[in-house]
ZAVO-33077 format. One record per residue: residue number from 1; x, y, z of N, C-alpha, C in turn. Coordinates in nm, 2 decimals. Layout:
N
+-----+--------+--------+--------+--------+--------+--------+--------+--------+--------+
: seq :   n_xx :   n_yy :   n_zz :  ca_xx :  ca_yy :  ca_zz :   c_xx :   c_yy :   c_zz :
+-----+--------+--------+--------+--------+--------+--------+--------+--------+--------+
: NUM :      X :      Y :      Z :      X :      Y :      Z :      X :      Y :      Z :
...
+-----+--------+--------+--------+--------+--------+--------+--------+--------+--------+
END
This chain:
213
+-----+--------+--------+--------+--------+--------+--------+--------+--------+--------+
: seq :   n_xx :   n_yy :   n_zz :  ca_xx :  ca_yy :  ca_zz :   c_xx :   c_yy :   c_zz :
+-----+--------+--------+--------+--------+--------+--------+--------+--------+--------+
:   1 :   2.54 :   4.29 :  -4.44 :   2.47 :   4.19 :  -4.36 :   2.46 :   4.06 :  -4.44 :
:   2 :   2.46 :   4.07 :  -4.57 :   2.47 :   3.95 :  -4.66 :   2.33 :   3.90 :  -4.68 :
:   3 :   2.33 :   3.79 :  -4.75 :   2.20 :   3.72 :  -4.79 :   2.15 :   3.64 :  -4.67 :
:   4 :   2.03 :   3.67 :  -4.62 :   1.97 :   3.59 :  -4.51 :   1.96 :   3.44 :  -4.54 :
:   5 :   1.92 :   3.41 :  -4.66 :   1.91 :   3.27 :  -4.70 :   2.04 :   3.20 :  -4.69 :
:   6 :   2.14 :   3.27 :  -4.74 :   2.28 :   3.21 :  -4.74 :   2.32 :   3.19 :  -4.59 :
:   7 :   2.29 :   3.28 :  -4.50 :   2.33 :   3.28 :  -4.36 :   2.26 :   3.15 :  -4.30 :
:   8 :   2.13 :   3.13 :  -4.32 :   2.06 :   3.02 :  -4.27 :   2.12 :   2.88 :  -4.31 :
:   9 :   2.16 :   2.88 :  -4.44 :   2.22 :   2.76 :  -4.50 :   2.35 :   2.73 :  -4.43 :
:  10 :   2.43 :   2.83 :  -4.39 :   2.55 :   2.82 :  -4.32 :   2.54 :   2.76 :  -4.18 :
:  11 :   2.43 :   2.82 :  -4.11 :   2.41 :   2.77 :  -3.98 :   2.37 :   2.63 :  -3.98 :
:  12 :   2.28 :   2.59 :  -4.08 :   2.23 :   2.45 :  -4.09 :   2.34 :   2.36 :  -4.12 :
:  13 :   2.45 :   2.40 :  -4.19 :   2.56 :   2.32 :  -4.22 :   2.64 :   2.27 :  -4.10 :
:  14 :   2.63 :   2.35 :  -3.99 :   2.71 :   2.32 :  -3.87 :   2.63 :   2.24 :  -3.77 :
:  15 :   2.50 :   2.21 :  -3.80 :   2.41 :   2.13 :  -3.71 :   2.40 :   1.99 :  -3.76 :
:  16 :   2.46 :   1.90 :  -3.69 :   2.46 :   1.76 :  -3.73 :   2.33 :   1.69 :  -3.72 :
:  17 :   2.28 :   1.62 :  -3.82 :   2.15 :   1.55 :  -3.81 :   2.15 :   1.46 :  -3.69 :
:  18 :   2.27 :   1.40 :  -3.66 :   2.28 :   1.31 :  -3.54 :   2.25 :   1.38 :  -3.41 :
:  19 :   2.31 :   1.51 :  -3.41 :   2.28 :   1.59 :  -3.29 :   2.14 :   1.63 :  -3.27 :
:  20 :   2.07 :   1.66 :  -3.38 :   1.93 :   1.69 :  -3.38 :   1.85 :   1.57 :  -3.32 :
:  21 :   1.88 :   1.45 :  -3.37 :   1.81 :   1.33 :  -3.33 :   1.83 :   1.31 :  -3.18 :
:  22 :   1.95 :   1.33 :  -3.14 :   1.99 :   1.31 :  -3.00 :   1.91 :   1.40 :  -2.90 :
:  23 :   1.90 :   1.53 :  -2.95 :   1.83 :   1.63 :  -2.86 :   1.68 :   1.59 :  -2.86 :
:  24 :   1.62 :   1.56 :  -2.97 :   1.48 :   1.53 :  -2.98 :   1.46 :   1.40 :  -2.89 :
:  25 :   1.54 :   1.30 :  -2.91 :   1.52 :   1.18 :  -2.83 :   1.53 :   1.20 :  -2.68 :
:  26 :   1.62 :   1.29 :  -2.64 :   1.64 :   1.32 :  -2.50 :   1.51 :   1.38 :  -2.44 :
:  27 :   1.45 :   1.48 :  -2.52 :   1.33 :   1.54 :  -2.47 :   1.22 :   1.45 :  -2.46 :
:  28 :   1.20 :   1.36 :  -2.56 :   1.09 :   1.26 :  -2.56 :   1.11 :   1.16 :  -2.46 :
:  29 :   1.23 :   1.12 :  -2.43 :   1.25 :   1.01 :  -2.33 :   1.25 :   1.06 :  -2.19 :
:  30 :   1.26 :   1.19 :  -2.17 :   1.27 :   1.25 :  -2.03 :   1.14 :   1.22 :  -1.95 :
:  31 :   1.15 :   1.14 :  -1.84 :   1.03 :   1.11 :  -1.77 :   0.98 :   1.23 :  -1.69 :
:  32 :   0.84 :   1.22 :  -1.67 :   0.78 :   1.32 :  -1.57 :   0.83 :   1.28 :  -1.44 :
:  33 :   0.87 :   1.38 :  -1.36 :   0.92 :   1.35 :  -1.22 :   0.81 :   1.28 :  -1.14 :
:  34 :   0.84 :   1.16 :  -1.09 :   0.74 :   1.08 :  -1.02 :   0.74 :   1.12 :  -0.88 :
:  35 :   0.62 :   1.10 :  -0.82 :   0.61 :   1.11 :  -0.68 :   0.69 :   1.01 :  -0.60 :
:  36 :   0.76 :   1.05 :  -0.50 :   0.85 :   0.96 :  -0.43 :   0.77 :   0.89 :  -0.31 :
:  37 :   0.80 :   0.77 :  -0.28 :   0.74 :   0.70 :  -0.17 :   0.79 :   0.77 :  -0.04 :
:  38 :   0.70 :   0.78 :   0.06 :   0.73 :   0.84 :   0.19 :   0.68 :   0.75 :   0.30 :
:  39 :   0.74 :   0.76 :   0.41 :   0.70 :   0.68 :   0.53 :   0.57 :   0.74 :   0.59 :
:  40 :   0.48 :   0.65 :   0.63 :   0.36 :   0.69 :   0.70 :   0.36 :   0.65 :   0.85 :
:  41 :   0.48 :   0.60 :   0.89 :   0.50 :   0.57 :   1.03 :   0.64 :   0.62 :   1.07 :
:  42 :   0.65 :   0.70 :   1.17 :   0.78 :   0.77 :   1.19 :   0.88 :   0.69 :   1.28 :
:  43 :   0.83 :   0.57 :   1.33 :   0.92 :   0.49 :   1.41 :   0.94 :   0.53 :   1.56 :
:  44 :   0.87 :   0.64 :   1.59 :   0.88 :   0.70 :   1.73 :   0.75 :   0.70 :   1.81 :
:  45 :   0.65 :   0.74 :   1.74 :   0.52 :   0.75 :   1.80 :   0.40 :   0.73 :   1.70 :
:  46 :   0.28 :   0.76 :   1.74 :   0.17 :   0.73 :   1.66 :   0.12 :   0.86 :   1.59 :
:  47 :   0.20 :   0.96 :   1.58 :   0.17 :   1.08 :   1.51 :   0.12 :   1.05 :   1.37 :
:  48 :   0.01 :   1.11 :   1.33 :  -0.05 :   1.09 :   1.20 :  -0.15 :   0.97 :   1.19 :
:  49 :  -0.17 :   0.91 :   1.31 :  -0.26 :   0.80 :   1.32 :  -0.37 :   0.82 :   1.43 :
:  50 :  -0.48 :   0.75 :   1.42 :  -0.58 :   0.76 :   1.53 :  -0.62 :   0.62 :   1.56 :
:  51 :  -0.63 :   0.59 :   1.70 :  -0.67 :   0.46 :   1.75 :  -0.82 :   0.45 :   1.76 :
:  52 :  -0.88 :   0.34 :   1.71 :  -1.02 :   0.31 :   1.73 :  -1.04 :   0.18 :   1.81 :
:  53 :  -1.11 :   0.19 :   1.92 :  -1.12 :   0.07 :   2.00 :  -1.03 :   0.07 :   2.12 :
:  54 :  -1.04 :  -0.04 :   2.20 :  -0.96 :  -0.05 :   2.33 :  -0.84 :  -0.14 :   2.32 :
:  55 :  -0.81 :  -0.19 :   2.20 :  -0.70 :  -0.28 :   2.18 :  -0.57 :  -0.19 :   2.18 :
:  56 :  -0.45 :  -0.26 :   2.19 :  -0.33 :  -0.19 :   2.22 :  -0.25 :  -0.16 :   2.09 :
:  57 :  -0.21 :  -0.04 :   2.08 :  -0.12 :   0.01 :   1.97 :  -0.01 :   0.09 :   2.03 :
:  58 :   0.12 :   0.05 :   2.01 :   0.23 :   0.12 :   2.07 :   0.36 :   0.10 :   1.98 :
:  59 :   0.46 :   0.18 :   2.01 :   0.59 :   0.17 :   1.94 :   0.69 :   0.11 :   2.03 :
:  60 :   0.76 :   0.01 :   1.97 :   0.87 :  -0.05 :   2.05 :   0.99 :  -0.08 :   1.96 :
:  61 :   1.10 :  -0.04 :   1.99 :   1.22 :  -0.06 :   1.91 :   1.21 :  -0.01 :   1.77 :
:  62 :   1.14 :   0.10 :   1.75 :   1.12 :   0.15 :   1.62 :   1.01 :   0.08 :   1.54 :
:  63 :   0.94 :  -0.01 :   1.60 :   0.84 :  -0.09 :   1.52 :   0.70 :  -0.06 :   1.58 :
:  64 :   0.60 :  -0.07 :   1.50 :   0.46 :  -0.05 :   1.54 :   0.41 :  -0.18 :   1.58 :
:  65 :   0.35 :  -0.19 :   1.70 :   0.30 :  -0.31 :   1.75 :   0.15 :  -0.30 :   1.78 :
:  66 :   0.08 :  -0.40 :   1.74 :  -0.06 :  -0.42 :   1.77 :  -0.08 :  -0.54 :   1.86 :
:  67 :  -0.16 :  -0.53 :   1.96 :  -0.18 :  -0.64 :   2.06 :  -0.32 :  -0.64 :   2.11 :
:  68 :  -0.37 :  -0.76 :   2.13 :  -0.51 :  -0.77 :   2.19 :  -0.50 :  -0.71 :   2.33 :
:  69 :  -0.61 :  -0.63 :   2.36 :  -0.62 :  -0.58 :   2.50 :  -0.72 :  -0.66 :   2.58 :
:  70 :  -0.75 :  -0.62 :   2.70 :  -0.84 :  -0.70 :   2.79 :  -0.98 :  -0.72 :   2.73 :
:  71 :  -1.03 :  -0.63 :   2.64 :  -1.16 :  -0.65 :   2.59 :  -1.16 :  -0.76 :   2.48 :
:  72 :  -1.05 :  -0.78 :   2.41 :  -1.04 :  -0.88 :   2.31 :  -1.14 :  -0.86 :   2.20 :
:  73 :  -1.15 :  -0.73 :   2.16 :  -1.25 :  -0.69 :   2.05 :  -1.17 :  -0.65 :   1.93 :
:  74 :  -1.25 :  -0.61 :   1.83 :  -1.18 :  -0.55 :   1.71 :  -1.12 :  -0.42 :   1.74 :
:  75 :  -1.01 :  -0.39 :   1.68 :  -0.94 :  -0.26 :   1.70 :  -0.88 :  -0.22 :   1.57 :
:  76 :  -0.86 :  -0.09 :   1.56 :  -0.81 :  -0.03 :   1.43 :  -0.71 :   0.09 :   1.46 :
:  77 :  -0.61 :   0.10 :   1.38 :  -0.53 :   0.22 :   1.38 :  -0.53 :   0.27 :   1.24 :
:  78 :  -0.59 :   0.39 :   1.22 :  -0.61 :   0.44 :   1.09 :  -0.52 :   0.57 :   1.07 :
:  79 :  -0.49 :   0.59 :   0.94 :  -0.42 :   0.71 :   0.91 :  -0.51 :   0.83 :   0.92 :
:  80 :  -0.46 :   0.94 :   0.96 :  -0.54 :   1.07 :   0.95 :  -0.56 :   1.11 :   0.81 :
:  81 :  -0.46 :   1.08 :   0.72 :  -0.47 :   1.12 :   0.58 :  -0.56 :   1.02 :   0.51 :
:  82 :  -0.62 :   1.06 :   0.40 :  -0.70 :   0.98 :   0.31 :  -0.62 :   0.95 :   0.18 :
:  83 :  -0.64 :   0.84 :   0.12 :  -0.56 :   0.80 :   0.00 :  -0.66 :   0.75 :  -0.11 :
:  84 :  -0.63 :   0.78 :  -0.23 :  -0.70 :   0.74 :  -0.35 :  -0.63 :   0.63 :  -0.42 :
:  85 :  -0.55 :   0.66 :  -0.52 :  -0.46 :   0.57 :  -0.59 :  -0.32 :   0.56 :  -0.52 :
:  86 :  -0.27 :   0.45 :  -0.50 :  -0.15 :   0.44 :  -0.42 :  -0.09 :   0.30 :  -0.44 :
:  87 :   0.04 :   0.29 :  -0.39 :   0.11 :   0.16 :  -0.37 :   0.17 :   0.17 :  -0.23 :
:  88 :   0.12 :   0.08 :  -0.15 :   0.17 :   0.08 :  -0.01 :   0.25 :  -0.05 :   0.01 :
:  89 :   0.37 :  -0.03 :   0.06 :   0.46 :  -0.14 :   0.09 :   0.49 :  -0.14 :   0.24 :
:  90 :   0.48 :  -0.25 :   0.31 :   0.51 :  -0.26 :   0.45 :   0.56 :  -0.40 :   0.48 :
:  91 :   0.61 :  -0.41 :   0.61 :   0.65 :  -0.54 :   0.66 :   0.57 :  -0.57 :   0.78 :
:  92 :   0.54 :  -0.70 :   0.80 :   0.47 :  -0.75 :   0.92 :   0.53 :  -0.88 :   0.97 :
:  93 :   0.52 :  -0.89 :   1.10 :   0.56 :  -1.02 :   1.17 :   0.46 :  -1.06 :   1.27 :
:  94 :   0.41 :  -1.18 :   1.25 :   0.30 :  -1.23 :   1.33 :   0.36 :  -1.30 :   1.45 :
:  95 :   0.36 :  -1.24 :   1.57 :   0.43 :  -1.30 :   1.68 :   0.33 :  -1.40 :   1.76 :
:  96 :   0.20 :  -1.37 :   1.75 :   0.11 :  -1.46 :   1.82 :  -0.02 :  -1.45 :   1.74 :
:  97 :  -0.08 :  -1.56 :   1.70 :  -0.20 :  -1.57 :   1.61 :  -0.18 :  -1.49 :   1.48 :
:  98 :  -0.19 :  -1.36 :   1.49 :  -0.16 :  -1.28 :   1.37 :  -0.28 :  -1.24 :   1.28 :
:  99 :  -0.40 :  -1.27 :   1.33 :  -0.52 :  -1.24 :   1.25 :  -0.54 :  -1.09 :   1.25 :
: 100 :  -0.50 :  -1.03 :   1.14 :  -0.50 :  -0.88 :   1.13 :  -0.53 :  -0.85 :   0.98 :
: 101 :  -0.49 :  -0.73 :   0.94 :  -0.52 :  -0.69 :   0.80 :  -0.49 :  -0.54 :   0.78 :
: 102 :  -0.49 :  -0.51 :   0.65 :  -0.46 :  -0.37 :   0.61 :  -0.58 :  -0.32 :   0.53 :
: 103 :  -0.66 :  -0.23 :   0.59 :  -0.77 :  -0.17 :   0.52 :  -0.73 :  -0.06 :   0.43 :
: 104 :  -0.81 :  -0.03 :   0.32 :  -0.78 :   0.08 :   0.23 :  -0.91 :   0.13 :   0.18 :
: 105 :  -0.91 :   0.26 :   0.14 :  -1.03 :   0.33 :   0.10 :  -1.14 :   0.31 :   0.20 :
: 106 :  -1.11 :   0.32 :   0.32 :  -1.21 :   0.28 :   0.43 :  -1.24 :   0.40 :   0.52 :
: 107 :  -1.36 :   0.39 :   0.58 :  -1.40 :   0.49 :   0.68 :  -1.44 :   0.41 :   0.81 :
: 108 :  -1.42 :   0.47 :   0.93 :  -1.45 :   0.41 :   1.05 :  -1.54 :   0.50 :   1.14 :
: 109 :  -1.64 :   0.43 :   1.20 :  -1.73 :   0.50 :   1.30 :  -1.72 :   0.41 :   1.42 :
: 110 :  -1.65 :   0.46 :   1.52 :  -1.62 :   0.38 :   1.64 :  -1.53 :   0.26 :   1.60 :
: 111 :  -1.58 :   0.14 :   1.61 :  -1.50 :   0.03 :   1.56 :  -1.57 :  -0.04 :   1.44 :
: 112 :  -1.67 :   0.02 :   1.39 :  -1.74 :  -0.03 :   1.27 :  -1.67 :   0.03 :   1.15 :
: 113 :  -1.61 :  -0.06 :   1.07 :  -1.53 :  -0.01 :   0.95 :  -1.60 :  -0.04 :   0.82 :
: 114 :  -1.60 :   0.05 :   0.73 :  -1.66 :   0.03 :   0.60 :  -1.55 :   0.04 :   0.50 :
: 115 :  -1.52 :  -0.07 :   0.42 :  -1.42 :  -0.07 :   0.32 :  -1.36 :  -0.20 :   0.30 :
: 116 :  -1.24 :  -0.21 :   0.25 :  -1.18 :  -0.33 :   0.20 :  -1.05 :  -0.36 :   0.28 :
: 117 :  -1.03 :  -0.49 :   0.30 :  -0.91 :  -0.53 :   0.38 :  -0.82 :  -0.63 :   0.29 :
: 118 :  -0.69 :  -0.60 :   0.29 :  -0.60 :  -0.70 :   0.24 :  -0.56 :  -0.78 :   0.36 :
: 119 :  -0.60 :  -0.91 :   0.36 :  -0.59 :  -1.00 :   0.47 :  -0.44 :  -1.02 :   0.52 :
: 120 :  -0.42 :  -1.02 :   0.65 :  -0.30 :  -1.07 :   0.71 :  -0.34 :  -1.17 :   0.82 :
: 121 :  -0.30 :  -1.29 :   0.80 :  -0.36 :  -1.40 :   0.89 :  -0.26 :  -1.51 :   0.90 :
: 122 :  -0.28 :  -1.60 :   0.99 :  -0.20 :  -1.72 :   1.00 :  -0.21 :  -1.81 :   0.87 :
: 123 :  -0.12 :  -1.91 :   0.85 :  -0.13 :  -1.99 :   0.74 :  -0.27 :  -2.06 :   0.72 :
: 124 :  -0.31 :  -2.06 :   0.59 :  -0.44 :  -2.12 :   0.56 :  -0.56 :  -2.03 :   0.57 :
: 125 :  -0.54 :  -1.90 :   0.60 :  -0.65 :  -1.81 :   0.61 :  -0.64 :  -1.69 :   0.51 :
: 126 :  -0.58 :  -1.72 :   0.40 :  -0.60 :  -1.63 :   0.28 :  -0.53 :  -1.50 :   0.29 :
: 127 :  -0.41 :  -1.49 :   0.35 :  -0.33 :  -1.37 :   0.35 :  -0.31 :  -1.32 :   0.21 :
: 128 :  -0.33 :  -1.19 :   0.19 :  -0.32 :  -1.13 :   0.06 :  -0.46 :  -1.12 :  -0.01 :
: 129 :  -0.56 :  -1.19 :   0.04 :  -0.69 :  -1.18 :  -0.02 :  -0.76 :  -1.05 :   0.02 :
: 130 :  -0.87 :  -1.02 :  -0.05 :  -0.95 :  -0.90 :  -0.03 :  -1.09 :  -0.93 :   0.03 :
: 131 :  -1.11 :  -0.87 :   0.15 :  -1.24 :  -0.89 :   0.22 :  -1.31 :  -0.76 :   0.24 :
: 132 :  -1.44 :  -0.76 :   0.21 :  -1.52 :  -0.63 :   0.23 :  -1.60 :  -0.65 :   0.36 :
: 133 :  -1.56 :  -0.56 :   0.46 :  -1.63 :  -0.57 :   0.59 :  -1.77 :  -0.51 :   0.58 :
: 134 :  -1.86 :  -0.57 :   0.66 :  -2.00 :  -0.52 :   0.66 :  -2.06 :  -0.51 :   0.52 :
: 135 :  -2.02 :  -0.60 :   0.43 :  -2.07 :  -0.59 :   0.29 :  -2.07 :  -0.73 :   0.23 :
: 136 :  -2.00 :  -0.75 :   0.12 :  -2.01 :  -0.87 :   0.04 :  -1.91 :  -0.98 :   0.09 :
: 137 :  -1.83 :  -0.95 :   0.20 :  -1.74 :  -1.06 :   0.25 :  -1.62 :  -1.07 :   0.16 :
: 138 :  -1.58 :  -1.20 :   0.14 :  -1.47 :  -1.22 :   0.05 :  -1.49 :  -1.19 :  -0.09 :
: 139 :  -1.41 :  -1.10 :  -0.15 :  -1.42 :  -1.07 :  -0.29 :  -1.33 :  -1.16 :  -0.37 :
: 140 :  -1.21 :  -1.19 :  -0.32 :  -1.12 :  -1.28 :  -0.38 :  -1.02 :  -1.34 :  -0.28 :
: 141 :  -0.99 :  -1.47 :  -0.29 :  -0.89 :  -1.54 :  -0.21 :  -0.78 :  -1.59 :  -0.29 :
: 142 :  -0.66 :  -1.58 :  -0.24 :  -0.54 :  -1.63 :  -0.32 :  -0.56 :  -1.79 :  -0.34 :
: 143 :  -0.49 :  -1.84 :  -0.45 :  -0.49 :  -1.98 :  -0.47 :  -0.42 :  -2.04 :  -0.34 :
: 144 :  -0.47 :  -2.16 :  -0.30 :  -0.41 :  -2.22 :  -0.17 :  -0.26 :  -2.24 :  -0.18 :
: 145 :  -0.21 :  -2.27 :  -0.29 :  -0.06 :  -2.30 :  -0.31 :   0.02 :  -2.18 :  -0.27 :
: 146 :  -0.04 :  -2.06 :  -0.30 :   0.04 :  -1.94 :  -0.27 :   0.06 :  -1.91 :  -0.12 :
: 147 :  -0.01 :  -1.98 :  -0.04 :   0.00 :  -1.96 :   0.10 :   0.14 :  -1.99 :   0.15 :
: 148 :   0.21 :  -2.07 :   0.07 :   0.35 :  -2.12 :   0.11 :   0.45 :  -2.00 :   0.12 :
: 149 :   0.42 :  -1.89 :   0.06 :   0.51 :  -1.78 :   0.07 :   0.51 :  -1.71 :   0.20 :
: 150 :   0.41 :  -1.73 :   0.28 :   0.39 :  -1.66 :   0.41 :   0.49 :  -1.72 :   0.51 :
: 151 :   0.56 :  -1.64 :   0.58 :   0.66 :  -1.69 :   0.68 :   0.61 :  -1.65 :   0.82 :
: 152 :   0.53 :  -1.74 :   0.88 :   0.47 :  -1.72 :   1.01 :   0.59 :  -1.70 :   1.12 :
: 153 :   0.58 :  -1.60 :   1.20 :   0.68 :  -1.58 :   1.30 :   0.80 :  -1.50 :   1.25 :
: 154 :   0.81 :  -1.47 :   1.12 :   0.92 :  -1.40 :   1.07 :   0.87 :  -1.28 :   0.99 :
: 155 :   0.96 :  -1.19 :   0.94 :   0.91 :  -1.07 :   0.87 :   0.87 :  -1.11 :   0.73 :
: 156 :   0.76 :  -1.05 :   0.69 :   0.70 :  -1.06 :   0.55 :   0.68 :  -0.92 :   0.49 :
: 157 :   0.71 :  -0.91 :   0.37 :   0.68 :  -0.79 :   0.30 :   0.55 :  -0.80 :   0.22 :
: 158 :   0.46 :  -0.70 :   0.24 :   0.34 :  -0.70 :   0.16 :   0.33 :  -0.57 :   0.08 :
: 159 :   0.29 :  -0.58 :  -0.04 :   0.26 :  -0.46 :  -0.13 :   0.11 :  -0.46 :  -0.17 :
: 160 :   0.05 :  -0.35 :  -0.15 :  -0.09 :  -0.33 :  -0.19 :  -0.10 :  -0.22 :  -0.29 :
: 161 :  -0.14 :  -0.25 :  -0.41 :  -0.15 :  -0.14 :  -0.52 :  -0.30 :  -0.13 :  -0.55 :
: 162 :  -0.34 :   0.00 :  -0.54 :  -0.48 :   0.03 :  -0.57 :  -0.49 :   0.14 :  -0.67 :
: 163 :  -0.54 :   0.12 :  -0.79 :  -0.55 :   0.22 :  -0.89 :  -0.69 :   0.21 :  -0.96 :
: 164 :  -0.77 :   0.31 :  -0.94 :  -0.91 :   0.31 :  -0.99 :  -0.98 :   0.19 :  -0.93 :
: 165 :  -1.03 :   0.10 :  -1.01 :  -1.11 :  -0.01 :  -0.96 :  -1.03 :  -0.14 :  -0.95 :
: 166 :  -0.90 :  -0.13 :  -0.96 :  -0.81 :  -0.25 :  -0.96 :  -0.72 :  -0.25 :  -0.84 :
: 167 :  -0.72 :  -0.37 :  -0.78 :  -0.64 :  -0.40 :  -0.66 :  -0.55 :  -0.52 :  -0.68 :
: 168 :  -0.42 :  -0.50 :  -0.65 :  -0.33 :  -0.61 :  -0.67 :  -0.25 :  -0.62 :  -0.54 :
: 169 :  -0.22 :  -0.74 :  -0.49 :  -0.14 :  -0.76 :  -0.37 :  -0.03 :  -0.86 :  -0.40 :
: 170 :   0.08 :  -0.83 :  -0.32 :   0.20 :  -0.92 :  -0.33 :   0.24 :  -0.95 :  -0.18 :
: 171 :   0.29 :  -1.07 :  -0.16 :   0.36 :  -1.10 :  -0.03 :   0.49 :  -1.17 :  -0.07 :
: 172 :   0.59 :  -1.11 :  -0.01 :   0.73 :  -1.16 :  -0.04 :   0.76 :  -1.17 :  -0.19 :
: 173 :   0.71 :  -1.08 :  -0.26 :   0.74 :  -1.07 :  -0.41 :   0.65 :  -1.16 :  -0.49 :
: 174 :   0.56 :  -1.24 :  -0.43 :   0.47 :  -1.32 :  -0.51 :   0.33 :  -1.25 :  -0.52 :
: 175 :   0.28 :  -1.24 :  -0.64 :   0.15 :  -1.18 :  -0.66 :   0.04 :  -1.28 :  -0.60 :
: 176 :  -0.04 :  -1.22 :  -0.51 :  -0.14 :  -1.31 :  -0.44 :  -0.28 :  -1.30 :  -0.51 :
: 177 :  -0.32 :  -1.17 :  -0.55 :  -0.45 :  -1.15 :  -0.62 :  -0.44 :  -1.04 :  -0.71 :
: 178 :  -0.53 :  -1.03 :  -0.81 :  -0.55 :  -0.92 :  -0.90 :  -0.70 :  -0.90 :  -0.92 :
: 179 :  -0.76 :  -0.80 :  -0.86 :  -0.90 :  -0.79 :  -0.86 :  -0.94 :  -0.66 :  -0.92 :
: 180 :  -1.05 :  -0.66 :  -1.00 :  -1.12 :  -0.54 :  -1.05 :  -1.26 :  -0.54 :  -1.00 :
: 181 :  -1.29 :  -0.42 :  -0.94 :  -1.42 :  -0.41 :  -0.87 :  -1.47 :  -0.27 :  -0.88 :
: 182 :  -1.59 :  -0.25 :  -0.93 :  -1.64 :  -0.11 :  -0.96 :  -1.67 :  -0.04 :  -0.83 :
: 183 :  -1.71 :  -0.11 :  -0.72 :  -1.74 :  -0.04 :  -0.60 :  -1.62 :   0.01 :  -0.53 :
: 184 :  -1.51 :  -0.06 :  -0.54 :  -1.38 :  -0.01 :  -0.49 :  -1.34 :   0.12 :  -0.56 :
: 185 :  -1.36 :   0.12 :  -0.69 :  -1.32 :   0.23 :  -0.78 :  -1.40 :   0.36 :  -0.75 :
: 186 :  -1.51 :   0.35 :  -0.68 :  -1.59 :   0.46 :  -0.65 :  -1.56 :   0.53 :  -0.51 :
: 187 :  -1.46 :   0.47 :  -0.44 :  -1.44 :   0.52 :  -0.30 :  -1.30 :   0.58 :  -0.28 :
: 188 :  -1.29 :   0.65 :  -0.18 :  -1.17 :   0.71 :  -0.13 :  -1.17 :   0.70 :   0.02 :
: 189 :  -1.06 :   0.68 :   0.09 :  -1.07 :   0.67 :   0.23 :  -0.93 :   0.66 :   0.30 :
: 190 :  -0.93 :   0.60 :   0.42 :  -0.81 :   0.59 :   0.50 :  -0.75 :   0.45 :   0.48 :
: 191 :  -0.62 :   0.45 :   0.52 :  -0.55 :   0.32 :   0.55 :  -0.57 :   0.29 :   0.69 :
: 192 :  -0.60 :   0.16 :   0.73 :  -0.62 :   0.12 :   0.87 :  -0.56 :  -0.02 :   0.89 :
: 193 :  -0.49 :  -0.03 :   1.00 :  -0.44 :  -0.16 :   1.04 :  -0.54 :  -0.22 :   1.14 :
: 194 :  -0.56 :  -0.35 :   1.14 :  -0.67 :  -0.41 :   1.22 :  -0.61 :  -0.51 :   1.32 :
: 195 :  -0.67 :  -0.52 :   1.44 :  -0.66 :  -0.63 :   1.53 :  -0.80 :  -0.70 :   1.52 :
: 196 :  -0.79 :  -0.83 :   1.49 :  -0.92 :  -0.91 :   1.49 :  -0.96 :  -0.94 :   1.64 :
: 197 :  -1.09 :  -0.97 :   1.65 :  -1.14 :  -0.99 :   1.79 :  -1.10 :  -1.14 :   1.83 :
: 198 :  -1.12 :  -1.17 :   1.95 :  -1.09 :  -1.30 :   2.00 :  -0.97 :  -1.31 :   2.10 :
: 199 :  -0.89 :  -1.21 :   2.10 :  -0.77 :  -1.21 :   2.19 :  -0.65 :  -1.29 :   2.14 :
: 200 :  -0.54 :  -1.28 :   2.21 :  -0.42 :  -1.35 :   2.18 :  -0.35 :  -1.31 :   2.06 :
: 201 :  -0.37 :  -1.19 :   2.00 :  -0.31 :  -1.15 :   1.88 :  -0.20 :  -1.05 :   1.91 :
: 202 :  -0.09 :  -1.07 :   1.84 :   0.02 :  -0.97 :   1.84 :   0.09 :  -0.97 :   1.71 :
: 203 :   0.10 :  -0.85 :   1.65 :   0.16 :  -0.83 :   1.52 :   0.25 :  -0.71 :   1.52 :
: 204 :   0.37 :  -0.72 :   1.46 :   0.46 :  -0.61 :   1.45 :   0.46 :  -0.56 :   1.31 :
: 205 :   0.48 :  -0.43 :   1.29 :   0.48 :  -0.37 :   1.16 :   0.60 :  -0.27 :   1.15 :
: 206 :   0.66 :  -0.26 :   1.03 :   0.77 :  -0.17 :   1.01 :   0.78 :  -0.13 :   0.86 :
: 207 :   0.85 :  -0.02 :   0.83 :   0.88 :   0.02 :   0.69 :   0.75 :   0.04 :   0.61 :
: 208 :   0.66 :   0.11 :   0.67 :   0.53 :   0.14 :   0.60 :   0.56 :   0.26 :   0.50 :
: 209 :   0.57 :   0.23 :   0.37 :   0.60 :   0.32 :   0.27 :   0.49 :   0.34 :   0.17 :
: 210 :   0.45 :   0.47 :   0.16 :   0.33 :   0.50 :   0.07 :   0.38 :   0.58 :  -0.05 :
: 211 :   0.34 :   0.53 :  -0.17 :   0.36 :   0.59 :  -0.30 :   0.23 :   0.63 :  -0.35 :
: 212 :   0.20 :   0.76 :  -0.36 :   0.07 :   0.80 :  -0.41 :   0.09 :   0.81 :  -0.57 :
: 213 :  -0.01 :   0.76 :  -0.64 :  -0.01 :   0.75 :  -0.78 :  -0.10 :   0.85 :  -0.85 :
+-----+--------+--------+--------+--------+--------+--------+--------+--------+--------+
END
């Protein structure tokens, strides 16, 4: 059988230090498999969502449409699922007026919503800002110059990232706000799209992609 120590020295002689470093480096650099983004709107119907109020929500040409109804009141379309930390990316097109928004970590009783809204609105009305309904009102508004990134009547991409007590929004690749708020950090809830009251509103939505963090 021979000398065990001599045998180990022989094995070691055939293992290149470069190979050892390469193997170790590969193990350390290998990322944890990340959660993949998934669609929360199937492009066919409102499966997975619940309507609140009498305003109109329907699917047309693979797009989600919200439109003021005869009552011209507040209306919401909320996810059945609840979300904690996430990054939501979607596209919206304001066809008429466009005063809407994307609520997160929110709960709804009838048409009374408790939570926070990333604003979607016509030019000059702080799209990308964060508003707390039935609470403190505006928490943060984007700098006025940033409003120039909004393309009224055309498709816009919005990203909302919520991690712990920090919220960041982007429109068309431009960061609009970066907010830290303890009350937001203490909540978990639904995503909800809004129709503002007053009538005359029509907004299209598509490519709603959720990445849970």
